[in-house]
N, C-alpha and C positions, 0 to 999 in steps of 0.2 A: 790109650783107649778112652772113649767117651763113656763115663760111668753114668746110668739111668737109675731112676727112682726104683725101678723093680729089680736091681741087680744087688740093692743093699740089704742090711740087716732088716728084721721086721720094723715098721715104723712106730714111732713113740705116740701114745695119744695124749695131745696136750690138755686135755680136759680130765686127765685119770685122777682118781683120789690120791693117788701116791704124791704127784706133783702139786695138787692143791694143799695136802697136809705138809709139804716139807719142799717148797720150791727150790730154796737154797742148795740143800743136798742133791735134790733130783737134777736141777740143771748143771751143777757143777760135775756131776756124773758124766751127763751127757756131752759136756765141753771137752773134758779130759778123755773121753773114750773116742770121740772123733769129732774134727772140727764142722762137719757138715754131714751129720746124721739125717735120717728122714722121719718125718712125724705127720700126724693127722690132727684135723679138729672134728669131734663129733662123728669119727670115724669114716671122714670123706676121703678123697682123693690124697695119696702121698704127697707131700711137698719136701723140699729141702730146708733144713733147719741150719740156720747160720750161728754159731755159738760163741765164737771168739772176738774179741775186742776189735782188732785190726779188720777182720772181715766183714764185722757187723757196720762199723764205722764207713768202710768202703761201700757196702750194699745202700747205705742211707744216702750217700754223697755222689758217688758215682752215675752220671746221667744214662748210663746205659741199662741201669737198673730201674725199669718203668714201674709207674703205680697203677696205669691203665692197662689191663690186659686186653683191650681192643686193640690196643698199638702194636701187639705181637701177634703174628699169625699163630693160630692153634693153641693160644694160651688161656688156660682155664680161668674163671672169674670165682675165686674162692668165696667171695663174700656173697655172691648171688648164690652160689651152691648150698651154703649155710642157710641164707634165707628159705631156700626151697625144702631144706631138711627141716625146718621149723615151720613148714606148712604156710609160709607167707603168700597172701593171694598175689598172683601174677601182676595185677594191675598197681599194687603198691610197691613191689621190689624197686622200681624206678624212682619212686618218691623217697626212698629210704636208703639209697645208695650213697655213700659219704662221698660228695662230689669233691670236696676239697682234698680227701686223701686218696680218692681214686682216679684222677686227672692228672695229666702232666703240660707241660709247655704253657702255651700263651692262654688256653683255656682255664689252666689251673691259676695262672698269675692274675687273670681277669677276675674270677671269682674271690681268690685270697684278698685281692686290692679291695674289693666291695666290703669285705668283713673286717681287715686289718684295721680301718680308720678307728674302730671301737676298741682297739687293744694298743694303740700307740703309748708310748712311754709317758706323754704329758697327761693323757686320758686317763692311764692307769692311776698314775701319781694322784690325779685329781679325785679319784675313787677311795683313797686311803682313809681320810676322814669317816666316810660311811662304813667302810670295811671295819675299822674301829668301834663305830656306834652300835653295828650289829653283833660285833663279838662281844661287847659289854652287855648287851641286853640279853643274850643267850647265857653268858655266865651268870648273871643275876637269875634268871629262871632256873638254872641248875642247882643256885644255891637253896633256892626254894623248894625245889623236888626233892633235895635230900634232907629236908628238915625231919621227915618221919622216920630217918633211918635207912630207907630204901636206896639201894647202891643207884647211881645214875648210869643210863646207857648213853657212853659219848657218842656212839653213832647217832642216835634218834636226836638227842639233844644240842648236839654241836657240830660234828664232822659232817653231818650232811647238810643241815639247814644253814650254815654260814656260806659255803660257796654257792648253794643252790639259790639262795636269796640274791647273792651279788649278781650270779648271771642271770637270773628272771628280771631283775631290775634293769640290767645292761641291754638286754635282748628286747624286753618290753612285754613280759608276761605278767598280767595284773596278779595282784595277791589272791583275789577271788577265783583266779583260774589255775592256782598251781596245785591244788590238791589230787587232782586226776594225775599229775605230772609224777608225784612221790610212788603212785601205783605202778606207773607205767615203767617208771626208773627200776623199781624193784623188780619188776616182772623180767625187763630186758636184762638185768644185772644178773640174773639167775635162769639163762635159758633154758637149760637142761632140766630145772626144777617146773618150769611154767610154760612148757611146750604146748599144751593144749590152749592156755589162755593168750599166748602171743598173737595169733592171727587177730583175735578182737580186739586186742590193746593197740596193735597196728593201725587199724581201722579208726578207732576213737582218736589215737593221736593225731592222724593225717586230717580227719575232719575238724579236728579241734584247731590245727594250725590253719587250715584254709579260711575257718571263720575269724580266727585274729588277725589275719592279713586282710580279709575284707573290712574288718572294724578299723584298721589303721588306714586304709584307703579313705573311709568315711570320716576318721576323725585322728588326723596326724599328731604324732607326739615326738619328744626327743629321745627317741630309741633305736635300737638297730633294725627293728622290723619297719619302720617307718622310713628308715634310710634306705632300706631295699626296695620298699615300695616306689619311692622316689626315683630310684636309679632304674628301676623297670619301666616307670612312666617316662622317665627322659630318654630312654632308648631302649625300646622293648626287644631289642636284638641282644641286648646284654645279659638280660636274666629272664629266664622262665620262671613260671609259677611253680613247676616242679622243683626248680633248684631253690627257690626260695623256701619251700617246704623243708627241701632236705637241710640246707643251710641252718634253718631254726631247730630243728630236730638235732642235729648234730653238736649244736652249740649248747643247747639245753640239757640234753641227755647226757652226750658225754662230755660238755663242757666243764662240768661240775664233778665228775665221778673220779678223775684223777686226783684232784684235790681233796674230795672226800677222804679218799682211801690213802692219800698223802698224810693227812693228819693222823688218821688212825694209826697206821704203821709207824709214823713218828713218834707218837706218844708212847707206843709199846717200846720202841726202841730206846728212847729216853730212860724210861721207868726200868729198863733193864740194864742201863748203862748209867748207873747215879753218878760216876766220876765224870763223865761228860756233861750230864745235866748239871752238875755243880759248876762247872765252867763257864755255862751259860748263865747262870745265875750270878756268878761273880762278875761276869762281862758281858752285858746284853749286847754290846755291838757285835758280838760273834754271830749272833743269830742269822744274819744274811748268808754267811758262809756255810753256817750248819744246816740251814735248809737244803743247799745244794748235795751234803752229804747224805742227810736224810733222804733226798729223792734218788740218790745213786742206789741206795739199798730199800728203796720204796715200792709202790705197788706196780709199776710197768715191767710186764714180763715180756711180751712181744711186741713188734710193731705191726704195720700194714703188709701184707703180702707184695713182693717186686717180682717183675717179670723180665729177664735180661733179653736185650735186643739183639743179642748175638751170643755165641759160645762163649763162657768165662771161665775161669778157673779160680776156685775158692777153695782155700785150705788144701791144696793138692788136687781137689777132684774138679774134673771138667763138667760143666753144668750146660747142658744144650740150650739154646735161645728157646724162649717160650716157656721154660720150667716155671714151677711156682716156686718161689723162695722167700721163707719167713725169717725175718731178722730178729733174733731172740736178746732182748736188751737186758735182762735180768743177769743171765750168764756172761754177757759182755762187760757188764758193771761191776761184775765180781771175777773178773778175770786177772789171775794173779801175774799174767804176762803184762799187764797195764798198772794193776794197782798192788801195793804192798800190804800184805794181810789184809785180803780184799773183803772178808766177811766182818771185819771189825768196825765198829762205828767210830770214827775219829773226827770229831767236829774241827779239828785244825787242819785237816786234809787240804790241800792246796787243789781246787777245781778250775783256777783260771778264770773266775766269774761264771762257772758252768760250763766252760767248755771242753772239759774232759769227760764228764760222765755224758751217757746217751738217754738220761731219762726223758728228756723231752725230745728226742730225735735228732735230726741233723739234716742238712740239706736244704732243698726247696721245699719240702714239706714239715720243716722244724715247727714245733708246736707253737700256734699263733697265741696262745694263752698263757703262754710261759710267764711274762711279767705278772700277770695277775696271779696266777698260781703262787708264785714265789712270795708276792705281797701278803696273800691271804694267810699263807703258811707261817711267815714271818710274824704278823701280826696276832693270829690266833694262837700259835704255841707259846708265844712270850707271854701274851695275857693269861693265858690258861695257868701256865706253872708261876705266875705272879700272884695270881689271884688265890688259887689252891696250892700253895707250896706243899703240903703233905698228901697230894693226890696219890691213890694207889689203885692196884688192881683189886676187885672185888670177888675174883674168882681165880683159880689157878690157870697159868698161861696156856696149857692143853685143853683147858675148857672154852677157850674163845672160839666161835664158829666162823670157818673160813668156807668160801665159794670162790671158783674161778670164772668170773666174767671174761669171755674172750679177750685175752690180753693182759688183764689186770687181776692182781689179788683182791678180792673183796671181802672184808670184815664186816659180817651181819651184825654182830653186837659187840659192845665193849663195855662190861660192867665197871665203874669206877666208884671209889669211895673218895670225897673230895677232903675230908678232915679226919 
């Protein structure tokens, strides 16, 4: 018999305080109670939640699970629904739909190809000296900040500015233009707390991006925005103005968020597991592998909704074509069916170069910025714990404030003592 969302138990609210407070325990309960429960975001329409590793990997890689709801008859657009719930003006919704993550096939390959040239292995490797330079500068400032005995907020002083500076330089956001992006990111990072401000923020953000694009047309530079402008001028059918705005918005707002929160969750995990930190201090060559383990247990809680093009079976449940399916990354990455002692941090765990965990997704929509995020985390964490070997939390663990930005665990403040 076909099971529908209406016939299952009460949906779980994914932005509930309980899941924000303890996502590991909350998602573990969900995963073990049922492989495909139902859930909501901001009280919206119920969707299927996929909780177990094999099922999540299948949803991410099987081409029958589409990202574009328009490709499946009668499929709801969850992202558009959320924007409406947040009172985003209708003329801005299309600007701010994530074109890279909400399209499939040739259209997706076209846009991804335009952006991917900024994230090639060679380009990312060439950025490493600059990442190291920014890291060293931020650590110097942190040392100055703590001279009066006041704890340093690692989020404000390190976790946010490092990846934000790197992505802005890569995309082409001038330093003089970056201050508003901090406010916009903070607002969009906590949508339930800033619901009234979000429509104004979205308007300001779009207007700013249109202005920057116009400036690059007039004065080209060696950055991604100029590359997009040139691609549009070479073949106007390949890239629209709205797509350019969407790509820039996605890269700047979301392009640094995962790395920002990876750094925060990684520092906490290593401070809470001093034996693992000691292994890294004894052998720094372990850092690349350690970053994969830290990402497995890191900030990504769920992925982008998928829509099956035909009836499919997941976890023993038949899910009708056109249903909304949300792959839950955190419970998949801590599934005991795939990982031994899954909630334990083990920097020696073999991730096959990152092929086992799902922190960066899988399939055609695999995270484009993965090489850069891994490099930034490796450089930043190694440098932080080398420069400040006695770093420690300045508050009790349960006093660290967390919020849930859709899909990502978000640490608001992380007070540390450096010496």
